[in-house]
ROTIBA-256531 format. One record per residue (C-alpha): x, y, z; residue in three letters; residue number from 1. Coordinates in steps of 0.25 Angstrom, whole numbers. Layout:
BEGIN
<node c1="X" c2="Y" c3="Z" code="ala" pos="NUM"/>
...
END
This chain:
BEGIN
<node c1="577" c2="482" c3="368" code="met" pos="1"/>
<node c1="565" c2="485" c3="359" code="lys" pos="2"/>
<node c1="565" c2="470" c3="354" code="ser" pos="3"/>
<node c1="564" c2="466" c3="369" code="asn" pos="4"/>
<node c1="553" c2="475" c3="372" code="leu" pos="5"/>
<node c1="545" c2="470" c3="359" code="lys" pos="6"/>
<node c1="548" c2="456" c3="364" code="phe" pos="7"/>
<node c1="542" c2="458" c3="378" code="leu" pos="8"/>
<node c1="530" c2="466" c3="372" code="ala" pos="9"/>
<node c1="527" c2="455" c3="362" code="val" pos="10"/>
<node c1="529" c2="444" c3="373" code="ser" pos="11"/>
<node c1="520" c2="452" c3="383" code="phe" pos="12"/>
<node c1="509" c2="453" c3="372" code="leu" pos="13"/>
<node c1="509" c2="439" c3="369" code="leu" pos="14"/>
<node c1="508" c2="435" c3="383" code="leu" pos="15"/>
<node c1="497" c2="444" c3="385" code="thr" pos="16"/>
<node c1="489" c2="439" c3="373" code="ala" pos="17"/>
<node c1="491" c2="424" c3="378" code="val" pos="18"/>
<node c1="486" c2="429" c3="392" code="gly" pos="19"/>
<node c1="474" c2="436" c3="386" code="val" pos="20"/>
<node c1="471" c2="423" c3="378" code="ala" pos="21"/>
<node c1="472" c2="414" c3="390" code="gln" pos="22"/>
<node c1="462" c2="423" c3="398" code="val" pos="23"/>
<node c1="452" c2="423" c3="386" code="lys" pos="24"/>
<node c1="453" c2="408" c3="385" code="asn" pos="25"/>
<node c1="450" c2="407" c3="400" code="asn" pos="26"/>
<node c1="438" c2="416" c3="400" code="ser" pos="27"/>
<node c1="432" c2="412" c3="386" code="gly" pos="28"/>
<node c1="426" c2="400" c3="380" code="arg" pos="29"/>
<node c1="435" c2="388" c3="379" code="ile" pos="30"/>
<node c1="435" c2="382" c3="365" code="lys" pos="31"/>
<node c1="441" c2="369" c3="361" code="gly" pos="32"/>
<node c1="440" c2="356" c3="353" code="ala" pos="33"/>
<node c1="430" c2="345" c3="358" code="leu" pos="34"/>
<node c1="439" c2="333" c3="360" code="pro" pos="35"/>
<node c1="439" c2="322" c3="350" code="ala" pos="36"/>
<node c1="433" c2="311" c3="359" code="gly" pos="37"/>
<node c1="421" c2="319" c3="363" code="ile" pos="38"/>
<node c1="408" c2="318" c3="355" code="ser" pos="39"/>
<node c1="397" c2="328" c3="359" code="leu" pos="40"/>
<node c1="387" c2="321" c3="349" code="thr" pos="41"/>
<node c1="381" c2="312" c3="361" code="asp" pos="42"/>
<node c1="386" c2="321" c3="373" code="ala" pos="43"/>
<node c1="377" c2="319" c3="385" code="lys" pos="44"/>
<node c1="384" c2="324" c3="397" code="leu" pos="45"/>
<node c1="393" c2="337" c3="399" code="val" pos="46"/>
<node c1="401" c2="339" c3="412" code="glu" pos="47"/>
<node c1="410" c2="349" c3="418" code="ile" pos="48"/>
<node c1="420" c2="343" c3="428" code="arg" pos="49"/>
<node c1="430" c2="349" c3="437" code="asp" pos="50"/>
<node c1="444" c2="345" c3="439" code="asp" pos="51"/>
<node c1="441" c2="334" c3="448" code="ser" pos="52"/>
<node c1="431" c2="328" c3="438" code="gly" pos="53"/>
<node c1="418" c2="332" c3="446" code="lys" pos="54"/>
<node c1="407" c2="336" c3="437" code="val" pos="55"/>
<node c1="403" c2="351" c3="440" code="val" pos="56"/>
<node c1="393" c2="353" c3="428" code="leu" pos="57"/>
<node c1="386" c2="343" c3="419" code="ser" pos="58"/>
<node c1="375" c2="343" c3="409" code="gly" pos="59"/>
<node c1="368" c2="333" c3="399" code="thr" pos="60"/>
<node c1="367" c2="337" c3="385" code="phe" pos="61"/>
<node c1="353" c2="339" c3="380" code="ser" pos="62"/>
<node c1="350" c2="346" c3="366" code="asp" pos="63"/>
<node c1="366" c2="349" c3="365" code="phe" pos="64"/>
<node c1="366" c2="357" c3="378" code="ala" pos="65"/>
<node c1="369" c2="353" c3="393" code="ala" pos="66"/>
<node c1="367" c2="363" c3="404" code="pro" pos="67"/>
<node c1="378" c2="360" c3="414" code="leu" pos="68"/>
<node c1="374" c2="360" c3="429" code="thr" pos="69"/>
<node c1="381" c2="356" c3="442" code="ser" pos="70"/>
<node c1="377" c2="345" c3="451" code="asn" pos="71"/>
<node c1="381" c2="354" c3="463" code="asp" pos="72"/>
<node c1="368" c2="362" c3="466" code="arg" pos="73"/>
<node c1="377" c2="373" c3="473" code="ala" pos="74"/>
<node c1="385" c2="375" c3="460" code="ser" pos="75"/>
<node c1="381" c2="387" c3="450" code="lys" pos="76"/>
<node c1="390" c2="380" c3="439" code="ser" pos="77"/>
<node c1="383" c2="378" c3="426" code="lys" pos="78"/>
<node c1="385" c2="377" c3="411" code="gly" pos="79"/>
<node c1="380" c2="373" c3="398" code="leu" pos="80"/>
<node c1="386" c2="363" c3="387" code="ala" pos="81"/>
<node c1="381" c2="363" c3="373" code="glu" pos="82"/>
<node c1="385" c2="354" c3="362" code="ile" pos="83"/>
<node c1="384" c2="356" c3="347" code="glu" pos="84"/>
<node c1="386" c2="345" c3="336" code="ile" pos="85"/>
<node c1="385" c2="349" c3="322" code="glu" pos="86"/>
<node c1="389" c2="344" c3="308" code="lys" pos="87"/>
<node c1="401" c2="351" c3="302" code="ala" pos="88"/>
<node c1="402" c2="347" c3="288" code="gly" pos="89"/>
<node c1="405" c2="332" c3="288" code="ser" pos="90"/>
<node c1="409" c2="332" c3="303" code="gly" pos="91"/>
<node c1="403" c2="336" c3="316" code="thr" pos="92"/>
<node c1="406" c2="348" c3="325" code="lys" pos="93"/>
<node c1="404" c2="345" c3="340" code="gln" pos="94"/>
<node c1="404" c2="356" c3="350" code="glu" pos="95"/>
<node c1="402" c2="358" c3="365" code="ile" pos="96"/>
<node c1="401" c2="371" c3="372" code="glu" pos="97"/>
<node c1="400" c2="372" c3="387" code="val" pos="98"/>
<node c1="399" c2="384" c3="397" code="glu" pos="99"/>
<node c1="400" c2="383" c3="412" code="val" pos="100"/>
<node c1="399" c2="394" c3="423" code="glu" pos="101"/>
<node c1="400" c2="395" c3="438" code="asn" pos="102"/>
<node c1="411" c2="384" c3="439" code="leu" pos="103"/>
<node c1="423" c2="387" c3="448" code="pro" pos="104"/>
<node c1="432" c2="398" c3="441" code="gly" pos="105"/>
<node c1="445" c2="394" c3="435" code="leu" pos="106"/>
<node c1="442" c2="379" c3="437" code="ala" pos="107"/>
<node c1="445" c2="368" c3="427" code="thr" pos="108"/>
<node c1="434" c2="359" c3="422" code="phe" pos="109"/>
<node c1="432" c2="348" c3="412" code="lys" pos="110"/>
<node c1="421" c2="348" c3="401" code="leu" pos="111"/>
<node c1="416" c2="333" c3="400" code="val" pos="112"/>
<node c1="406" c2="328" c3="390" code="val" pos="113"/>
<node c1="401" c2="313" c3="392" code="asp" pos="114"/>
<node c1="413" c2="310" c3="401" code="gly" pos="115"/>
<node c1="423" c2="315" c3="391" code="ser" pos="116"/>
<node c1="431" c2="328" c3="394" code="glu" pos="117"/>
<node c1="430" c2="339" c3="384" code="val" pos="118"/>
<node c1="439" c2="349" c3="390" code="ala" pos="119"/>
<node c1="445" c2="355" c3="403" code="thr" pos="120"/>
<node c1="442" c2="370" c3="405" code="phe" pos="121"/>
<node c1="444" c2="381" c3="416" code="thr" pos="122"/>
<node c1="433" c2="390" c3="420" code="thr" pos="123"/>
<node c1="434" c2="405" c3="420" code="ser" pos="124"/>
<node c1="436" c2="413" c3="433" code="lys" pos="125"/>
<node c1="421" c2="414" c3="433" code="ala" pos="126"/>
<node c1="419" c2="399" c3="432" code="gly" pos="127"/>
<node c1="414" c2="399" c3="417" code="lys" pos="128"/>
<node c1="419" c2="393" c3="405" code="arg" pos="129"/>
<node c1="414" c2="391" c3="390" code="ala" pos="130"/>
<node c1="419" c2="379" c3="382" code="leu" pos="131"/>
<node c1="417" c2="375" c3="368" code="lys" pos="132"/>
<node c1="423" c2="362" c3="362" code="tyr" pos="133"/>
<node c1="421" c2="359" c3="347" code="thr" pos="134"/>
<node c1="425" c2="347" c3="338" code="arg" pos="135"/>
<node c1="422" c2="345" c3="323" code="lys" pos="136"/>
<node c1="423" c2="330" c3="319" code="asp" pos="137"/>
<node c1="424" c2="326" c3="304" code="ser" pos="138"/>
END
């Protein structure tokens, strides 16, 4: 009987920990690897697209930053994309950070750089999300 209770207690604690980790992941910054086929060295255009492929935010990089704005004048959606490229030993580290806000809550979007998809993400209930994608090339 005691071992059954211990098993149930351990199972409950593990499920709770997984649930808390998932909630934290949904509300915090998403971090991941920058896909291999994408180079930020000459990046010009960054877009946030909805499920249908419609561009909801876009910006052009200037001095490694791109304010993200909407073509819809009624929209309060906005964001900022920043890229960083630095020498890392004999290689290069490329990184893109994006923050968006005032998008529809719990909606799925795509981060696209120069026509290439970097990632798919879901906004928080408040319509916000922060993303960071990094790659080190030899």
